[in-house]
C-alpha positions in Angstrom: 12.8 30.8 22.7 14.4 29.8 19.0 15.3 32.9 17.1 13.8 32.4 13.4 16.7 31.8 10.5 17.9 34.4 8.1 16.7 34.1 4.8 20.0 35.1 2.9 18.3 34.4 -0.7 15.2 36.9 -0.2 17.7 39.2 1.7 19.7 39.4 -1.6 16.6 39.9 -3.8 15.6 43.3 -1.5 19.3 44.7 -1.2 19.1 44.5 -5.3 15.4 45.5 -5.5 16.2 49.2 -3.4 20.0 49.2 -5.6 17.5 49.1 -8.6 15.6 51.7 -7.1 18.2 53.9 -6.1 19.3 53.8 -9.6 15.9 54.6 -11.4 15.9 57.5 -8.5 19.5 58.4 -9.2 18.4 58.7 -12.8 15.7 60.8 -12.6 17.2 62.8 -10.1 19.8 63.7 -12.1 17.9 64.4 -15.1 15.4 66.6 -13.0 19.0 68.8 -11.7 20.4 69.3 -15.0 17.4 70.4 -17.0 17.0 73.0 -13.4 20.2 74.1 -13.7 20.5 75.6 -17.1 16.9 76.8 -16.9 18.6 78.8 -14.2 21.5 79.6 -16.1 21.1 80.8 -19.2 18.9 79.4 -22.4 21.9 80.0 -24.8 22.5 76.3 -24.6 18.5 75.8 -26.1 20.0 77.4 -29.3 23.0 76.2 -29.3 23.3 73.0 -30.5 27.2 72.1 -30.3 25.8 72.7 -26.6 22.9 71.1 -26.4 24.8 67.9 -28.1 27.7 68.0 -25.6 24.9 68.2 -22.6 23.1 65.8 -24.3 26.1 63.2 -24.1 27.3 64.0 -20.8 23.0 63.2 -19.4 23.1 59.9 -22.1 26.5 58.7 -20.7 25.7 59.0 -17.1 22.0 58.7 -16.7 22.0 55.9 -19.5 24.4 54.0 -18.1 22.7 53.8 -14.5 19.4 53.4 -15.4 21.4 50.5 -17.9 23.0 49.0 -14.8 19.1 49.3 -12.8 18.1 47.0 -16.2 20.6 44.5 -15.0 19.5 44.5 -11.8 15.9 43.9 -12.6 16.1 41.7 -15.3 18.2 39.9 -12.4 15.3 39.6 -9.9 12.6 38.8 -12.4 15.0 35.5 -12.7 15.3 34.9 -9.5 11.6 35.7 -9.0 10.6 33.4 -11.3 12.8 30.7 -10.6 11.5 30.8 -7.2 7.6 30.6 -8.6 9.2 27.8 -10.4 10.4 25.9 -7.1 6.9 27.0 -5.7 5.2 25.2 -8.4 7.3 21.9 -8.3 6.5 22.0 -4.6 3.1 22.3 -4.7 3.3 19.6 -7.4 5.0 17.4 -5.5 2.1 18.3 -2.2 -0.5 17.6 -5.1 1.1 13.9 -6.0 0.8 12.7 -2.6 -2.1 14.0 -1.5 -3.2 11.7 -5.1 -1.0 9.0 -4.1 -2.8 9.0 -0.3 -6.2 8.9 -2.0 -5.0 6.2 -4.2 -4.0 4.0 -1.3 -7.2 5.0 0.1 -9.4 3.9 -2.2 -7.5 0.4 -3.5 -7.8 -0.3 0.9 -11.7 0.7 0.6 -11.7 -1.7 -2.4 -9.7 -4.3 -1.2 -11.5 -4.5 2.1 -14.9 -4.6 0.1 -14.0 -7.5 -1.3 -12.3 -9.1 1.2 -15.3 -9.4 3.7 -17.6 -9.8 0.6 -16.0 -12.8 0.6 -15.6 -13.6 4.0 -19.2 -12.7 4.7 -20.1 -15.9 1.8 -17.6 -18.1 3.9 -19.0 -17.0 6.9 -22.7 -18.3 5.9 -21.7 -21.1 3.7 -19.9 -22.4 7.0 -22.9 -21.8 8.7 -25.3 -23.1 6.3 -22.9 -26.2 6.4 -22.7 -26.8 10.3 -26.2 -26.4 10.2 -26.6 -29.5 7.5 -27.1 -32.6 10.0 -26.5 -36.1 9.1 -27.4 -39.0 11.1 -25.0 -40.9 12.2 -24.7 -44.2 14.5 -25.8 -42.9 17.6 -26.5 -39.5 17.3 -26.7 -36.8 14.5 -23.1 -34.6 13.5 -23.1 -31.3 11.7 -21.4 -31.9 8.0 -17.9 -30.9 9.1 -18.2 -33.7 11.6 -19.9 -36.1 9.4 -17.0 -36.1 7.2 -14.1 -36.4 9.1 -16.1 -39.5 10.9 -16.7 -40.4 7.6 -12.6 -40.2 6.5 -11.8 -41.8 10.3 -14.1 -45.0 9.3 -12.2 -45.2 5.6 -8.8 -45.0 6.9 -9.8 -47.5 9.8 -11.3 -50.0 7.3 -8.0 -49.6 5.0 -5.6 -50.1 8.0 -7.1 -53.2 8.7 -7.3 -54.6 4.8 -3.7 -53.3 4.8 -3.0 -55.3 8.1 -4.8 -58.4 6.9 -3.0 -58.4 3.4 0.4 -57.2 4.2 0.7 -57.8 7.6 1.3 -53.6 8.2 -1.5 -50.8 9.1 0.8 -47.8 7.9 -0.8 -46.7 4.7 1.2 -44.8 2.1 0.5 -41.3 0.8 -1.3 -41.8 -1.8 -3.6 -44.2 -0.1 -4.7 -41.4 2.3 -5.3 -39.2 0.0 -7.2 -42.3 -2.0 -9.6 -42.7 1.2 -10.0 -39.0 1.6 -10.6 -38.1 -1.8 -13.4 -41.1 -2.2 -15.1 -39.4 1.0 -14.9 -36.0 -0.5 -16.9 -37.2 -3.5 -19.7 -37.8 -1.1 -19.5 -34.3 0.1 -18.5 -32.2 -3.2 -21.8 -30.5 -3.6 -21.9 -29.2 0.1 -17.7 -28.5 0.7 -16.4 -27.7 -2.9 -17.5 -23.8 -2.9 -16.9 -23.5 0.8 -13.4 -24.7 -0.2 -12.8 -22.8 -2.9 -14.0 -19.5 -1.3 -11.3 -20.3 1.4 -8.7 -20.6 -0.9 -9.4 -17.7 -2.6 -9.5 -15.4 0.3 -5.7 -16.7 1.7 -4.0 -16.2 -2.0 -6.7 -13.1 -2.2 -5.3 -11.2 1.0 -2.0 -12.2 0.5 -1.9 -10.7 -2.9 -4.2 -7.8 -2.4 -3.2 -6.4 0.9 -0.6 -4.0 2.1 -0.8 -5.6 6.1 -1.9 -9.1 5.5 -1.4 -10.5 9.2 -4.2 -8.4 10.1 -6.9 -10.0 7.8 -5.6 -13.4 8.4 -6.3 -12.6 12.1 -10.0 -11.4 11.3 -10.2 -14.6 9.0 -9.1 -17.2 11.6 -11.2 -15.7 14.1 -14.3 -17.2 12.7 -12.7 -20.8 12.0 -14.6 -23.3 14.3 -12.4 -26.6 15.6 -14.4 -28.7 13.2 -13.8 -26.2 10.3 -9.7 -26.3 10.9 -9.8 -30.2 10.2 -11.4 -29.8 7.2 -8.8 -27.8 6.3 -5.7 -29.4 7.2 -7.2 -32.3 5.0 -8.0 -30.5 2.4 -4.3 -28.4 2.0 -2.5 -31.5 2.7 -4.4 -34.3 0.7 -6.6 -32.2 -1.6 -4.7 -28.4 -2.7 -1.2 -29.7 -2.0 -0.7 -25.3 -3.0 2.7 -24.5 -1.6 1.3 -20.9 -1.4 -1.3 -21.7 0.6 0.7 -23.9 2.8 3.7 -21.5 3.0 0.1 -19.3 4.2 -1.0 -21.3 6.7 2.6 -22.0 8.2 3.6 -18.4 9.0 0.0 -16.6 9.5 -0.6 -19.2 12.4 -4.2 -20.8 10.5 -4.4 -23.7 12.2 -3.7 -23.1 15.6 -7.5 -24.4 16.6 -6.5 -27.8 14.9 -7.2 -30.7 17.4 -4.5 -32.3 16.9 -5.6 -35.4 19.3 -7.4 -36.3 16.4 -5.3 -36.0 13.7 -2.7 -38.7 15.9 -6.0 -40.9 15.6 -5.2 -41.1 12.0 -2.2 -40.6 11.6 0.4 -38.6 13.2 2.8 -38.2 10.7 -0.1 -35.9 9.2 1.1 -33.0 11.7 4.5 -33.5 10.0 3.4 -32.5 6.7 3.2 -29.0 7.8 5.8 -26.6 9.5 5.1 -26.5 14.0 4.6 -22.8 13.0 1.2 -24.0 11.9 -0.3 -24.8 14.7 1.6 -21.9 17.0 -0.7 -20.2 19.3 -0.7 -16.3 19.6 -0.8 -14.1 22.7 
């Protein structure tokens, strides 16, 4: 069993308090004995001013000195207890500050999560609406995610054929790919603009406001489908061109659902636009 530690500060203060009370009691006792002694011995002293003065000087010199010492001790004790009170107040203020900081962090997290889940809910609803809008393809109906990618693939194939007939090379430049995607994207802009802008806002909001970005990125990417990730990929490398977005996507593996074969069918070089971390799967 652990023995309790001795607080020498309290022990010293208690000793001083006992000394002060003893000095006061001793002074009172001397006064009492002095008066009692002279009352019992003779009344001449009360009529002799010289003797009375000498007795007063003696009594004042002894009792006064003792009480002066007691006063000094009590003053010192007052300072000690005042210092202790200030320390307790300082500790209380420190604890209050910690509680306020904790409450502020809790409020900040709640505010962040409210905004995050509102943006996430908007993103999910927008994605569901885009998927529910089907367009007639050559052999089947495709949702708008598929339709945008199919039209982009057709546009790039047409570009490759034109380049092969004109220059004998089927490898378009980056600017040509950007032009193809931009031309196709313009036809779907009304459908995808708010969705993709909200996607970008979500990524930057988590990075700038969250104390645990990885946790919220995991929540976000769990709602992505393979169709969405394909559009995210081309939007990031051909339209947004934002370095912060690229770092977020690479660091948090936001393209782990990317259909790399579909990208390679258009041009495998595009996969090299981002670090391989962006496509890694976490288990």
